[in-house]
N, C-alpha and C positions, 0 to 999 in steps of 0.2 A: 466604463470598467465592466465588471461581471454582469451579464444579463441572465437572470433566472426566470423560469416559467413553471407554473404548477403543472401537474400531469394527472391524467385519468389513469391511475395505476391499475395494473393487473395483479390480482392476488389469488391465492388458493381459495376455492369456494368455502362457504360457511361450514359445510359439512366436514371439511378437512382441517379447519382451524385448530381443533383440539389435538391434531396430529402434527402440528407445525414443527416440533422437534425432529420428527422423522423425515421431514420434507426439505429442510434447509441443508446447505452444504458449504464447505470451505471455498474460498476463492480458487480459481483455476491454477494459480501459480504457487499455492501453499499446500494444496491437498497432497497427501502422501499416497503412494501406490496402494498401501494397505487400506487406508481410509476410502480411497476411490473405489476399490473393489467391493467393499461393504456397502457403500452408498448405491452402487449400480444394482444391487439386489432388490432395491425398492423401485418398482416401475414408475412411481410418481415422484421420486426425489428430483429436486431441481438440478442435480448434476447432469441429468440427461439433456438439459438445455445449455448449461454453462460449460461443461467439458464433455461434449458428445464424442462417441467413438464409432468405429466401423470404417468401412472403405471410403465412405463419403460422410464424414462427421457432421458437416454443416447441413447436408441434406437430411441426415437422420434427425438433427435437432428441429429442422423445419417441419418434418412429418410429425414428430412428437408434439410440437407446439400446436399444429392444426388439430390434431387428435384431442389434445387437452382442452382447447378452446371450444370445440364442438361438443365435447362431453360435459362441459361445465367444471372440469377440474380447475381451470383458471377462469376467473370472471373479472371483467373490467368495471371499475367504479364509475358511476354515472356522472359524478361531479368532479371537476379538477380540484386538486389539493396539493398542499405541501405535507409530506409525510414525516412526522417526528420520529426519531429513532434514538433510543437510549440504550446504552450498554453498561450493565453493572458488573464489576469485576474486582478481583483482589490480586495483589502481587505476592509472590513467595516471601515469607518472613514478615509480612505486614498484616496487622489486624484490620486495617482500614478497608472499607468498601468504597471503591471509586464509582463514579457515574459519568461516563462520557456522553454529553448531550449534543445532538445534532439533528439535521433534517435532510430528507432526500427530495430532490426536485430535478428538473432539467436545467442545464446550463448551456449557453451557446458555446459550441466548440470552436475556439479561436486558435489560430496558429501561434506557436511559441513566440514568434517575432513580434506579435501584437502586445506582448507583456500584460496580458489579462490573466491568463492561467500560466503560472510559472512552474517549471520542472526543477527537480534537484538531482535527477539521475538520467543516464542514457538508457536506451532500449536496445533490444536485440531484434533485427529485422524479421527473423522467422516467427517470433512470437507476435509481433505486430501484424504480420500477414495472416496469421491464424485467426486473430481476433477480428480483423477486417473482413475476412471471408465469412466468418460466422455471422457478423452483423449484416453483411450484404445479403446473405441468403434469408435470414429470419426477420430482419428489421425489428429486432426485439432485444432488449437489454435485460439480462438476468441477474446482474450484480452491479451495484453502484461503485464507482471509484470514490476515493476519499480526498476531499479538498479542504483546505484551511483558509479561513478569513480571520482577520484580527479586529476585534471590537472590545476595547477596554471598558466600555460602558455596559456591556452585556445587555444590549437593548432587546434582543430577541428571546432571551431565556425565559422571561415571564410568560410569553405566549407558548413556548414549548412546554413549560411546566403545566400550564392550564390544559393543554391538549392531552397530556399524560394522565389526567384524571379520568379519561375514558379511553383506555387502550383498545386497539383492535385485536391484538393477540400478543402473546409473549412466549419465549422459550423457557423451559425449566433450567436448562444449562446446555450451551452449545459445545462444540468440539474442543474449544479452548478454555472452557470453564466459565464463560460469561453468560449472563442472563440478558437476553435481547427483548426489547419491548417496542412495539410499533403503535403509533397513533396518527391522526390526520387532522390538518387544519383546512377547512373549506370556506372560511369567512373571507369574502373577496377583499374587504378593507384590510384585514390582517395580512393577506397574501401580498397585496400591493405595498404594504409597509416593508415586508421582507424584501421585495424587489428594490425598493428605494435604498435600503441599508446596503444590500450587496452591490448596487450600482455605483456606490462610492468606494468600492474596494476591489483589490485584486485577489486572486486565489492561488495559493500554493498547492500543487498536487502532492499529496502525501503518499498515496498508494494508487496503483492502477495506471502507470505510465503506458503500458502496452495497450490496454483497453482504450485509453483516451486517444492514443495515436491511431488506433484502429478506427475510431469515430472520425478523426480528421481525414484519414484516407478515404473513408466511405463518403464523407461530405464533399470532398474534392471531386471524386468521381461523379457523384450525382449532379454537382453544380456544372461540371463540364458537359454532362449529358443534356441538361435542360437549356443551356446557352442563355439567350436573351430573355427567356421566360422566367429566369430566376428572380425571386422576390425577397429572399432572406427570411421569409416566414415559414418555409418548409420545415416539417417536423424533423427531417434528417439533419438539420443544422444544429440539433441539440443532443445532449449527452446526459445520461443519468449519473448524478453525483450526490454523495453524502457530504454535507458541509458541517464542519465543526469550528468552534471559536478557538483560535490559537492562543488566546489570552487565558483560557481555562486551565486550572491546575490539574484537572482530570485527564488531560491529554498526555499520554505516556509514550516515550520512545525507549525501547529496550536495546541493549547492546547486541551486536552480532560479532562473535569471536571468529578468529581466523585459525583454521586447522590446516597445517601444512602436511599433506600426504607424502610429499617428496621434498628432499633438500638437494637439488642437483649440484653435483660437484663437491658436496660436503660429506666427509666420511663419518664423523661422529659428533657428539655433543661438544667436545672440547674444541673442535675446529669451528663449529657454529659460534660459540662464545667468543673465540678469538677474532672472528670476522665482525661480530657485533661491537666489540670493545672500542674501536675507533669512533663510533657514533653514539654509543650509549654507556651510561654508568650502569653497572651491574651489581646487584645486591643479592646474595644468597639467602633464601628463606627455608624454613623447616616444613611448614604445612601448606600444601597447595590450596587448601580451602581458605587461607588467609589472603589469597591474591586479589579478589575483588575489593576487599576493604583496603588493602595496602595501596592500590592505585586510584581509589575513588577520589575524584575532584582534582587530581594532579594532571596538568597538561602534559601531553607527550609521554605518558607513563603507561607501561603495559606489563601484564604478567606473562611469564614464559615458563611453560611446563614441558620438560623433556623426558619425563618418566620418573619412577620412584627415586627419591633422593636428589632430583634435578629440578629444583624450584627456584625461580629468580624473579625479582622485580627489575625491570630495565626502564631507563628514562633517557630520552634524547639529551645529549650535551647541547646546551643552547647555542654555543658558538658554531656548531656545524649546520644549524638549520638553514643558513644562507645557501648551502649547497643544493637545496631543493629547487631545482631549476625547471620544473615542468611549466609549460606555457599556459598557465592558469592564473587565477586571481589570488591575491594575498589571503582572502577569506578562505579559500580552499587550502592553500599551503599551511595555514595555521591549524587545520583539523588534525586530530590525533590519527585518523585513518589515512590521511594523505602522508603523514610522517611515516606511518608503519609501511604503507605500500611503497614509498620511495626508498627509504633507508634499508628495509628488510628485503622486500621482493626485488627491487631493482639493484641497489648497491651491493647487497650481500649475496643474493641468489642469482642475479644476472637476468631477471625477467624485466626487460627494458620497455618502459612506456605503459600508459594506462590501458591501451587497447590490448596489448600482449598479455597483460595481467588479467584482463577480463576473460580472455580466451584460454588462459593456462589451466589445465586440468589438475594441477598439483595443489590447489587450494580449495578447501571446503568452508562454507559459511555456516556456523553452528551457533544457535542462540542459547542452547542449554549448557551451562557451565560444567556441571558434572559429566555430561556426555563428552566434553572435550578431554577431560582427564581419563575417562574410561577408554576412549578410542586410542589415546597415546599408550596407555598401559597394555592394551591388547595388541599393539603393534600395527594398528590400522592407520596410524599417522605418526610422523616423526617428531612433530612439535605442535604445541598449542599456544597461540598468542591471545591472551585475554585482554579485552578492551573495555573502556568506559562507554557509556551511551552518548550519543550525539544529543545536544540540547536543541530545544525549539529555536532559541535565539541563533544558534549556529546555522540551522536550516534556513531561517529567514535571511541571514546575512549572505549566505552562499547564493540563494535564489535571486536576491536583489543585485548581486554582483554580476549576474548573467552567466555564471559558471555552473558546473555540475559536480557532485561529490564522487568519490571512488565507489566502485560497485558495492552493493549491499551495505550501505552506510547506515540506513535507518530501518527500524522495525517498529512501526506504530502499533501499539497494542491497546485493546484487542483489534483483530481484523474484523471488518464488516463481514456479514454472512451472505451467501447467495440464496435466492429463493424467498426472501422476506418480502420483497417487492419487485415487480417487473414493470418495464415501461416499453411502449411501442413508439417507433419513429416512422411508421408506415405513412403513406400519403394521406390516408383518411384522417390521420390525427391533425393534419395541418389546419383544417377548418372544422374541427370538432366543436360541439356546443360550448359556448362561453369563451372560446379561445381569444376572440377579439378583445375581450374585457381586460386581458392581462398583457397585451402586446405593448412593447415599448414604443 
């Protein structure tokens, strides 16, 4: 099953640790243009490595990396370790402080067909190529993807908690309001225990499908280049991943609502409701802010907001569910979002097939509920479909069925941050000191 390895992590030098809040950055696929421009103003911010810009972005990242390494901006730890990463956060409307516990290390990059790392969504080729090019030029990973393993006994958590008694550094508050803390485990016996636990498990990829596939593409190219000299121990066989326990209560998945910017072929709200009626029961409500509560925990139920005075709860009529004839598994067909995409996007709006829906520019994916209402009120969108969150159990069922979810089904919160820890997959890491100690 999963093979993990400790790494000799690259981190910002000791003199910069106190500035870590100014050096970390959001992941490349969630950073907004406004955030991006603000971060670029800091010449030492990690965004210059994770989302480089210019005529030759990957080349710019490589030049910046070499400059930082030579100047001591980034320094490599001498001993290999597993890096413990905790994120403390709160959710709107709740007084509870959550703590998502996990650790960062290298994991062998295995093809999807090997069923070691499992995916739950498809990728866009252009984004994969972008990540693969950056990795090929720099041989450096600036942000960990997020993987999930399941351990009902919580075998590793005591070691994580112990390491957290001596943190390396922490943020005051990152861009999403979370407090991030980093520590390291360098005890060889403990690291080997982590390896044994993960060797008995598969990993579900929560976030970072494009970066992971970029690693697969680079690994395939390097393996083809070395031919018969391939050993399997080369550093480029591995990928930086943040691993968390799927059994933990602090693993949160937030809903992603669907904002319809266009309703092709539909003149007004009355016509939309008439087209929905054969598939859904429709209940008129007074207050749009009641929608999340009215649909909470109800399968195949959605909020529908069409503007002032046009607030509805809709729920699929059970007898029509059999019409969902996409060539996928029952685990996917039972998802709320599969129901929404099939009966609303396909049957009502005529956007036929999951691939056409992924490419259709008439839908926006919005996580902020009030934003959905505001954009409809401003005329920026014609309808907002409010959804429930996907559960971890549903993610696991879909992954084990071998299928993938509709686009933008999950939003694991909080996101990991870039720049907290870097790792190298360059050739010199293959036989770095102590590497043999941890090989399978």
